N, C-alpha and C positions, 0 to 999 in steps of 0.2 A: 504493499498499500503507499510505503514511503516514494518507491519510485514514481507514483502518479499524483504526489503530493499530498497524501494524507498519513504522515507517520505515525499520528497518534494512535490509530485505529489498531487495537490489538487483538489477535486472534484466539478466539475463546473456545470453538468447537467447531470439530470439521468432520466431513463423510468424505471418504476417497476410495470409492471401488468402481467397478466397471460400467456398473448400470447407472452411474452419474457422480457428481462431486459438487461439495459447496464446501465454505467455510463461514462462520459466525463470526463476527467482531464485536468488542466491545467498544462503545463510542468514547468513553473518557470524556475529559473534559470539551473537546470539541463538538459541535454538533452541526450536522451537514443539513444543506437545504434538500428540498426534494427532488430540484434540477441536478444537484450533485450527486446523490444517490442514482438517478435514472442514467447519469454519463458514466457510470463506473464499470459497468460490463463492457463498453466500448473502449474506455481506456485503457482497461485489464486487458482486453484482446489485442489492442494496437501494441502494449509495451510487451507482452508476451512475445508476439510475433516479432519486436525487434531484438529481444534477449535471443530468440531461437536463430535468427537469422545471424546474429552477431557471435553463435557459438557461446554464448556465456555460459561461465564455467557452473558448474550444479555437482551436487554430492547427495548420494542415497546414504540414509541413514537409519539405524536397527534401533528399533524399539525395545525397550527391556520392560517386559511386563510383570506386575505381580498381581496376579488376582485378575480384577477388573481395571486396574490402574495402570498407566505405562510412565516412563518418565524418558526425556530424551533432552541432548543438550544441542544447542546451536550457537555459535560464537562466545561460549561460556555463560549463555545463559541458560537455566534449566526450566523445562517446561513438563507440566503434569498434565494426565488427560485422563478422563475416566469413561469407560465404556459401560453401557447399559442394556 
């Protein structure tokens, strides 16, 4: 989100499977207008196309599961997720 001008949006929940994918974000102190929200899918698609075209570096990470919880780190930041 930072690459499209919204660095304060933090991912909170996601679904990444072959039948579809989504990520929910916490708004934090910033509030987006309806126009900004409506523009996001196109901005994200454009930015992803640019990153793919540029062969941007990417990394696959392995999640460590403990029951229904998982933990992973990215740039020394720990993330936790819960599967229901």
